VMD Tcl script that draws the C-alpha trace (Angstrom):
set ca {
  {81.02 123.59 102.27}
  {82.25 123.90 98.58}
  {83.51 120.84 96.37}
  {87.23 121.98 96.54}
  {86.86 122.02 100.81}
  {85.61 118.52 100.26}
  {88.63 117.13 98.46}
  {91.12 118.98 100.59}
  {89.14 117.40 103.53}
  {89.28 114.27 102.37}
  {92.60 114.28 101.06}
  {93.79 115.60 104.40}
  {91.99 112.46 106.30}
  {93.21 110.07 103.54}
  {96.72 111.56 104.31}
  {96.62 111.41 107.97}
  {95.20 107.46 107.40}
  {98.10 106.66 105.78}
  {100.58 108.00 108.29}
  {98.42 107.07 110.96}
  {99.43 102.86 108.74}
  {103.11 103.30 109.28}
  {103.16 102.69 113.06}
  {102.47 98.93 111.77}
  {105.40 99.79 109.36}
  {107.22 100.67 112.30}
  {105.68 97.54 114.34}
  {106.58 95.44 112.13}
  {110.35 96.91 110.86}
  {111.46 96.96 114.80}
  {110.15 92.95 115.98}
  {112.45 91.83 112.20}
  {115.49 93.96 113.83}
  {115.33 92.91 117.74}
  {115.60 89.60 118.75}
  {113.05 87.13 119.13}
  {112.20 87.63 122.99}
  {112.02 91.19 122.49}
  {109.32 91.45 119.18}
  {105.97 91.85 121.77}
  {107.86 94.39 123.50}
  {109.04 96.60 120.28}
  {105.42 96.27 119.45}
  {103.89 97.18 122.57}
  {105.73 100.10 122.14}
  {104.34 101.61 119.10}
  {100.72 101.23 120.84}
  {102.14 103.31 123.54}
  {103.03 106.40 120.70}
  {99.44 105.55 119.43}
  {97.39 106.22 122.71}
  {99.64 107.95 124.66}
  {101.56 110.03 122.33}
  {98.58 110.79 120.66}
  {96.39 112.23 123.60}
  {99.24 114.03 125.22}
  {99.92 115.91 121.52}
  {96.22 116.41 121.20}
  {95.89 117.70 124.74}
  {99.06 119.67 125.30}
  {100.95 119.90 122.17}
  {98.73 120.81 119.41}
  {98.62 124.48 121.56}
  {101.90 124.80 122.32}
  {103.03 124.06 118.54}
  {100.49 126.39 116.52}
  {98.76 128.63 119.15}
  {99.31 131.95 118.93}
  {103.50 132.59 118.67}
  {104.78 133.96 121.69}
  {108.35 135.55 121.11}
  {108.73 133.01 118.03}
  {109.74 130.52 120.85}
  {105.95 128.94 121.77}
  {102.92 128.57 121.19}
  {99.84 130.03 123.55}
  {96.47 128.89 123.08}
  {95.11 127.68 126.39}
  {91.95 126.72 125.38}
  {92.39 124.86 122.22}
  {90.41 123.66 120.55}
  {89.61 121.01 117.24}
  {86.45 122.94 115.98}
  {86.52 125.42 113.46}
  {88.08 126.21 110.33}
  {91.46 126.83 108.81}
  {92.50 130.19 107.25}
  {91.90 128.36 104.07}
  {88.08 126.80 104.66}
  {89.53 122.89 105.97}
  {87.71 121.51 109.04}
  {90.47 122.10 111.86}
  {89.63 119.12 113.17}
  {91.05 117.66 110.03}
  {94.55 119.28 110.33}
  {94.47 118.13 114.33}
  {94.41 114.73 112.95}
  {96.96 115.19 110.48}
  {99.51 116.91 112.95}
  {98.81 113.90 115.85}
  {100.10 111.18 113.18}
  {102.98 113.18 112.75}
  {103.46 113.92 116.49}
  {103.06 110.02 116.77}
  {105.88 109.38 114.46}
  {108.47 111.18 116.12}
  {108.05 109.10 119.37}
  {108.27 105.95 117.11}
  {111.84 107.00 115.68}
  {112.94 106.70 119.54}
  {111.21 103.35 119.79}
  {114.04 101.57 118.04}
  {116.72 102.70 119.26}
  {115.94 101.80 122.62}
  {114.49 98.80 122.46}
  {115.99 95.62 124.25}
  {116.78 96.94 127.56}
  {114.29 100.07 128.33}
  {111.54 99.70 131.09}
  {108.17 100.04 129.80}
  {106.73 102.56 132.51}
  {109.91 105.04 131.51}
  {108.96 104.80 127.85}
  {105.42 105.85 128.52}
  {106.56 108.92 130.34}
  {108.94 109.50 127.23}
  {106.37 109.51 124.44}
  {103.83 111.54 126.79}
  {106.98 114.41 127.27}
  {107.87 114.03 123.71}
  {104.85 114.14 122.08}
  {102.98 116.88 124.52}
  {106.21 118.80 125.29}
  {109.46 118.67 123.47}
  {108.37 117.89 119.82}
  {106.00 120.53 120.06}
  {108.35 123.45 120.68}
  {110.68 123.11 118.32}
  {108.22 122.14 115.87}
  {106.60 125.80 116.38}
  {109.64 127.10 115.49}
  {109.96 125.56 112.30}
  {106.21 125.16 110.92}
  {103.97 127.07 113.70}
  {105.48 130.68 113.18}
  {108.21 130.80 115.13}
  {111.69 132.11 114.51}
  {112.77 129.77 112.42}
  {110.32 129.81 109.88}
  {110.07 134.06 110.10}
  {113.51 133.36 108.89}
  {112.71 131.53 105.69}
  {113.48 128.20 106.99}
  {112.38 125.40 104.47}
  {111.64 121.66 106.31}
  {108.47 120.74 103.79}
  {107.32 117.69 105.44}
  {109.88 117.65 108.34}
  {113.28 116.09 107.68}
  {114.11 118.71 110.55}
  {111.37 118.77 112.52}
  {110.59 115.57 112.73}
  {113.35 113.05 112.21}
  {116.33 115.31 112.80}
  {114.21 115.92 116.36}
  {113.58 112.34 116.72}
  {116.30 110.75 116.25}
  {118.96 113.11 118.03}
  {116.63 112.90 120.73}
  {116.67 108.73 120.21}
  {120.92 109.13 120.42}
  {120.52 110.83 123.72}
  {118.41 108.37 125.22}
  {120.48 105.73 123.68}
  {123.51 107.24 125.54}
  {121.76 107.19 128.78}
  {120.88 104.07 128.68}
  {124.10 102.13 127.48}
  {124.32 98.90 125.09}
  {123.03 96.08 125.53}
  {124.29 93.10 126.75}
  {127.53 91.67 125.09}
  {126.92 94.74 122.09}
  {130.60 95.78 122.81}
  {134.10 93.82 122.79}
  {136.62 95.47 125.59}
  {138.88 96.33 122.40}
  {136.02 98.36 121.14}
  {135.09 95.99 118.85}
  {131.34 95.49 117.62}
  {129.12 92.18 117.83}
  {125.86 91.68 115.46}
  {123.17 90.26 117.21}
  {121.21 88.71 114.13}
  {117.84 90.48 113.60}
  {114.77 87.98 114.33}
  {112.43 88.03 111.37}
  {114.12 89.68 108.40}
  {111.14 89.24 105.81}
  {108.78 90.85 108.73}
  {111.53 93.93 108.30}
  {111.02 93.90 105.18}
  {107.10 94.20 105.46}
  {107.68 96.99 108.19}
  {109.86 99.05 105.29}
  {107.02 98.55 102.54}
  {104.20 99.69 104.87}
  {106.88 102.84 106.09}
  {107.25 103.36 102.14}
  {104.20 103.49 100.74}
  {102.61 105.58 103.94}
  {105.56 108.14 103.41}
  {103.22 109.46 100.29}
  {100.50 110.51 102.55}
  {103.29 111.67 104.72}
  {104.76 114.30 102.24}
  {102.34 114.67 99.57}
  {99.78 114.80 102.20}
  {101.79 117.67 103.92}
  {99.88 120.12 100.88}
  {96.70 119.84 102.66}
  {95.18 120.27 99.33}
  {94.31 117.71 96.65}
  {94.33 120.09 94.01}
  {97.99 121.12 94.24}
  {100.12 121.78 91.24}
  {103.43 119.88 92.97}
  {101.20 117.04 94.19}
  {102.24 114.77 91.50}
  {105.75 115.96 91.79}
  {106.10 115.85 95.34}
  {104.94 111.88 94.93}
  {107.49 111.56 92.83}
  {110.50 112.82 94.34}
  {109.58 110.88 97.17}
  {109.35 107.71 95.39}
  {112.39 108.78 93.44}
  {114.59 109.01 96.59}
  {113.67 105.71 98.28}
  {114.45 103.89 94.82}
  {117.91 105.52 95.04}
  {118.34 105.98 98.76}
  {118.05 101.56 98.60}
  {119.77 101.17 95.38}
  {122.79 102.61 96.29}
  {122.91 101.21 100.07}
  {122.43 97.59 98.43}
  {125.62 98.59 95.87}
  {127.61 100.04 98.93}
  {126.96 96.76 101.20}
  {128.27 94.58 98.58}
  {131.06 96.69 97.79}
  {131.80 97.12 101.37}
  {130.18 93.79 103.10}
  {130.85 91.51 100.09}
  {127.54 90.73 100.78}
  {123.85 92.63 99.82}
  {122.55 93.83 103.45}
  {119.08 93.23 103.39}
  {118.65 95.53 106.67}
  {120.76 98.02 104.93}
  {118.99 98.24 102.15}
  {115.76 98.43 104.20}
  {117.03 101.11 105.79}
  {119.29 103.17 102.95}
  {115.31 103.20 101.23}
  {114.25 104.79 104.54}
  {117.21 106.85 104.51}
  {116.29 108.05 100.96}
  {112.77 109.54 102.18}
  {114.02 110.84 105.64}
  {116.39 113.04 103.18}
  {113.94 113.97 100.46}
  {110.91 114.89 103.35}
  {112.10 118.39 103.88}
  {113.16 119.38 99.98}
  {110.32 117.27 98.61}
  {108.39 120.05 97.29}
  {111.48 122.46 96.17}
  {113.86 120.09 94.19}
  {113.34 118.68 90.74}
  {113.44 114.84 90.02}
  {116.91 114.37 89.49}
  {118.14 116.34 92.96}
  {115.68 114.03 94.09}
  {117.49 110.75 92.94}
  {120.71 111.99 94.13}
  {119.63 113.34 97.37}
  {118.32 109.47 97.74}
  {121.92 108.07 96.78}
  {124.14 110.13 99.20}
  {121.13 109.34 101.99}
  {121.46 105.22 101.33}
  {125.26 105.88 101.69}
  {125.20 107.79 104.17}
  {123.18 105.87 106.77}
  {125.69 102.94 106.36}
  {128.54 105.37 107.06}
  {126.68 106.84 110.11}
  {125.72 103.28 111.51}
  {129.63 102.47 111.62}
  {130.26 105.71 113.44}
  {127.74 105.50 115.49}
  {129.52 102.19 116.52}
  {132.75 103.38 117.26}
  {130.96 105.50 120.00}
  {130.11 102.25 121.40}
  {126.27 103.27 120.94}
  {123.77 100.73 120.96}
  {121.48 101.02 118.43}
  {119.33 98.30 117.48}
  {117.49 99.46 114.15}
  {119.38 102.09 113.06}
  {117.02 104.74 114.50}
  {120.02 107.47 114.38}
  {121.61 107.02 111.15}
  {118.48 106.77 109.59}
  {116.65 109.63 110.97}
  {119.27 111.72 112.85}
  {121.76 111.96 110.38}
  {119.33 111.96 107.41}
  {117.45 114.41 108.60}
  {120.36 116.62 109.03}
  {121.29 116.11 105.29}
  {117.88 116.10 103.77}
  {117.26 119.65 105.31}
  {120.69 121.09 103.77}
  {119.78 119.39 100.49}
  {117.18 122.39 100.27}
  {119.60 125.00 100.72}
  {121.90 123.09 98.16}
  {119.10 121.94 95.75}
  {116.27 124.17 96.02}
  {114.85 125.54 92.76}
  {114.68 128.75 93.23}
  {117.41 129.38 96.18}
  {119.44 126.58 96.24}
  {123.21 127.11 96.11}
  {124.23 124.73 93.27}
  {120.74 125.78 91.29}
  {121.39 129.89 91.65}
  {124.28 130.26 93.57}
  {122.91 131.65 96.68}
  {124.35 130.80 100.34}
  {121.50 132.68 102.14}
  {119.10 129.51 102.32}
  {121.83 127.27 103.07}
  {123.02 129.10 106.02}
  {119.61 129.39 107.04}
  {119.27 126.02 106.72}
  {122.25 124.87 108.71}
  {121.43 126.80 111.05}
  {117.82 125.63 111.64}
  {118.34 121.96 111.49}
  {121.54 122.37 113.91}
  {119.38 124.15 116.41}
  {116.73 121.28 116.01}
  {118.89 118.68 116.64}
  {120.79 120.40 119.81}
  {117.68 120.57 120.86}
  {116.24 117.37 120.54}
  {119.17 115.57 122.11}
  {119.66 117.96 124.69}
  {115.79 117.87 126.03}
  {115.04 114.14 125.79}
  {118.69 113.96 127.89}
  {117.49 116.00 130.21}
  {114.47 113.88 130.47}
  {116.27 110.66 130.26}
  {118.53 111.56 133.32}
  {115.59 112.33 135.24}
  {113.60 109.37 134.26}
  {116.84 107.70 135.47}
  {117.12 109.18 139.29}
  {113.40 108.53 139.82}
  {111.47 105.55 138.44}
  {114.63 104.08 136.60}
  {114.85 104.12 133.04}
  {116.76 100.51 132.56}
  {115.87 97.09 132.92}
  {117.89 94.51 135.19}
  {120.39 92.67 133.87}
  {118.61 89.07 134.64}
  {115.49 90.97 132.98}
  {117.06 92.08 129.80}
  {118.54 88.46 129.22}
  {115.39 86.51 130.15}
  {113.72 89.41 127.62}
  {111.08 92.16 127.78}
  {108.40 90.31 126.00}
  {107.65 87.97 129.31}
  {109.25 90.28 132.02}
  {107.05 93.48 130.29}
  {104.19 91.88 128.75}
  {103.71 87.82 130.17}
  {103.48 86.45 126.57}
  {106.41 85.39 123.98}
  {106.24 86.80 120.23}
  {106.22 83.19 118.61}
  {104.45 80.20 120.07}
  {104.01 76.87 119.26}
  {100.32 75.32 120.78}
  {101.89 73.50 122.91}
  {103.80 75.46 124.77}
  {99.97 77.28 125.83}
  {99.63 73.17 127.18}
  {99.09 72.88 131.37}
  {102.42 70.75 131.21}
  {104.58 73.82 130.06}
  {102.80 77.09 130.60}
  {104.67 80.33 129.77}
  {105.42 81.93 133.02}
  {103.09 84.53 134.31}
  {100.54 83.89 131.09}
  {97.21 82.60 131.86}
  {94.87 81.54 128.64}
  {91.15 80.93 129.35}
  {89.83 77.97 128.41}
  {85.88 78.77 126.94}
  {83.17 76.08 128.87}
  {81.28 73.80 126.77}
  {78.74 74.30 125.03}
  {75.93 72.55 126.12}
  {74.09 70.70 123.68}
  {71.26 71.99 121.72}
  {67.86 71.07 122.53}
  {65.87 70.10 119.62}
  {62.47 71.05 118.90}
  {60.39 68.97 118.13}
}
mol new
graphics top color blue
foreach p $ca { graphics top sphere $p radius 0.5 }
foreach p [lrange $ca 0 end-1] q [lrange $ca 1 end] { graphics top cylinder $p $q radius 0.2 }
display resetview
């Protein structure tokens, strides 16, 4: 292995590790935005993404996504392996690891939208199917040599392939589940459930922001890529602009700087720049972020009007901004964008591509959700929802004072082992 290949390999592994670390961000973000009685459950669902999701993509999904193209629709590689090298000399194992990290992110987008009311076994099945089948199929269209890539669609790091796909799959499953108890009133108005821990959610947002540098800049798969620094700068500027516009817009609309909207505004900017981070200039990145931060607040209101319950705003952040970010490439791309060159061709391709991926994400997830609903069941009972899924599914609450573990006040269904006292040591004379 020469020095250049070695550097590229280290960069891809580091970027993959940063994306995997984003799962910690998802966990903290969701745990902070849901109610206290469901914080353990959302954390455990992220562990499902890291375990079942990763294994499903490695065993099945990678071959479907990057196997030999069949009619532009799917990859076929029944003996897929992580051995060997890519055409540019990278160890295939490094690329597989990087792609596993992407697949897990799709599942984690869904996790937040279905929080507080989905059966844990149902979520495991959904993650396996999303990572092993649904995401790889549309991912092949965009990145694996499929028909959208052949048309010339540009989606550098996944505004469409990951975020729109995951966001609209989340919308479908949230619709099937229905809203949490008392979330909406008979007159159509919405009740807001207070988040359990805003500082925790903020920490999750910071981790996601950090990990996004691996998400976007890592997609070069090349440590010496001439655009590496500009990709990183565009990523940061869009996130900053998204957070700033969300803060200002929430102050104007709600008369308060809403912290959850500030967090989601930054994430919206990140989602929106993901497709075009390698294709637009820094001023365009700022504008894309500014629009994304406003869009996430507007979309949250639209989703509430549809009486769709999304506890963390995943559909607004990932679905709506995934679509916008993909279209923004067609507007601001330095070589083919409508606003930079007057050319409409790329914008039309982007519109077709993100539309198809979004419809696939929604439709395929809706079908899976209905099948699960009619077989093993998808939603917990009203009594279980009232008690909270931490105790129902995992037998332990998220936050405890030490006295709650005493014999006088045990946690139902949970046993804390008490170690036997150590024998006194025998002193040798």
